[in-house]
Each structure stands twice: as structure tokens, then as C-alpha cells.
C-alpha positions, 0 to 999 in steps of 0.5 A: 776985650771985656770980660762979662764974668768980671762985670758981674763979680764987680756988681756982686761986690757993690751990692754985697754991703747992702745985702749983708746990712740987710741980712744983719737986720733980719737976722736980729728981727728973727732972734726976736721972733716967736710963734705960738701953737694952740691945742685942738681943744684951745686950753693949751698954748705954747710959744716957741722961739725961732730955733724952736726952743719952748719959751712959755706953756699955758694951761687953762684951768679946764685943761686939768680935767683931762686925764694925764694922757689927753692932756700930754697929747693937747701939750704935744699938739700945741708945742708941734704947731708953735715949732712949726710956726716958727719954722715957717717964719724962719723960712719966710725971712730967709727966703725973703732975704735970699730972694733979695741977695744978689746972684751972679748971672749964669751964662746962657748955654748955646743950642747944644746945651753947653755954656758959651764961656 
């Protein structure tokens, strides 16, 4: 007697080591990645890490002509864009890794919608 579920579990176990190595490499890549965001005027640039932490800010000298309210808006826009870009990169890498992850196949349902096993 064969057990299809056991075969799937064995296949998962064989692939797990490779998937873990790939995940570790991509996580290291992710920890080193950053993303930039630029304000509408282009005078403020913010760099954010993958976790959203602001790493650096560059303010062009011409931005100092803005009033404090406008400068704050420029900084906020650039920071939000940097954090959004960093989050998008995280989603991209996780999606790639998860897309390659071994998955257990779900048994097919019978004509009544019930699993056969």
C-alpha cells in the first residue's frame, strides 16, 4: 500500500535544505539593501534600509529657500517614498523566495468538493 502524502513529505524534506540556503542568502542580501526616495522638487533625497529605518538624508542648498512647512513636506514625501521602495524590495525578495519554496500538494477534491484522502 502506498501513501501519497508520505511521498510528498519525503519530497519536501529533500528540498528543504536547498530552500533554507537560498532563504539565508536572500535574507543577507535584504539586510544590505536600501532604497531612495526623492521629493517632488528633487531637492530632498532620503535613503531607507529594508526595515524602513532612515539611513541618510540629502538636502540640496536650494531647498533651504523653502519655508519650514514646505521643507518638512519635502522631507516627508522623500522619506515615505524611500520607505515604500524599501518595502517593495522586501516584498519582491520574499515573493521570489516563497515562489521557489517547496510546497505540499493539496489532494484533489472529488465531485462533491470533499478531499479524497
